[in-house]
C-alpha positions, 0 to 999 in steps of 0.5 A: 825894521821891527821895534826894540823889545825890553827885558827887565828880568833878573836871574838868580846869580851873577853868572846867569845874568851874564850868560843871559846877554850872550843868549840874547846876542846869539838869538839876534844874530840868528834873526831874533829880536833886538832887545833893551835890558835894564836891571840892578844887581841884588849883590856885589860881584866883580866882572873882568873884561874878556882879555883881562888877567884876574890877578892883575885887575882884582884884589882877590884877597878882599873879594874872598874876605867880603864873599864877592864872586869874580866873573869874566864877561864876553866883551872887552874893556876893563874890570868893574864891580856890579852891585846894588846902586849900579843900574846895568843895561844891555842893548842887543842890536842888529848892525843893519839898524844904523850905519854907525853900528858897522864899526867899534868907535862909531858904535860907541859914539852912536849908543853913548850919544843916545844914552847921554840924551836919555839922561839929560832930562834927569841930570842938571849937568853937562854929560861928556863922552870921555875916554873910549867908552865912558860917560862923565860929568865934570871929568868924573866917570859915572858910566862904563861900557863895552861891546861884543860884535858878531857879523849881524848883531852887536851887544853893547852893555854898561852900568851907571853909578846911581848910589853905589858903594864907592868905598867897596870898589876901592877895596875890591879893585886895585888901580887898573893896569890901563886907564884913560888919560883923563883919569890922571892917576886918580883913585876910584873914589876920586874918579867915580861919581854917583848920579843919585837918580831913581833907577825906575826913572832911568829905566823909563828914560832908556825905554823912551830913548830906544822906543822899547815898549813891547816886552821880550818873552824872555831867554832860553833858560836851557841855553843860559844854564849851558853857558854857565857850565861852559863859561860864566860859572866855570873857574877855569874860564874865569881865572885863565891868564 
């Protein structure tokens, strides 16, 4: 099987960056490259999961006051704030790469195991798989993840808290309507943990873990723009109940 390629490219807007990953997924589904993408947002933005109700999961008044846009992604899971100090990653893999990629829970275990393995050389504490899609240290979450599946390919993406402003997360997001049992009702600042790592070192550790050494040529920007118009930049799609 061909090697996984890496993509570090950051597009100008949050909507374009979300659309980019759907383009990569569609390309992989059609027989194109598998990709590892690692990037850090230049500005804060809120992202709700595909099935989330924005009014229930986002403090819209606070977002308006702070000029933080609200978007919706194509994968499931809960609502997150992406910002400088968060390192985002996406893996676009063909299901045939590993038997574990055939199911949702098996995919979580397979990929989060590799992610935790990549980080163990950088952090001195035990890393735990917590809830369904979190990574935690000492029962405090530092990474959340979600996936979108097609017949032949899967998009698995998440973010790592490195030096994020946890107080801003508390301002922009209310207590979630659904939470894993291990959270035990804790506030965002009590529950979340910054790793304090150098993003360049994490990026390199991810490339080593997935043997992603060849650069990807970049996405079809025309298709990215089309998806922004249809979905990621479309208020009707973002704010639907």
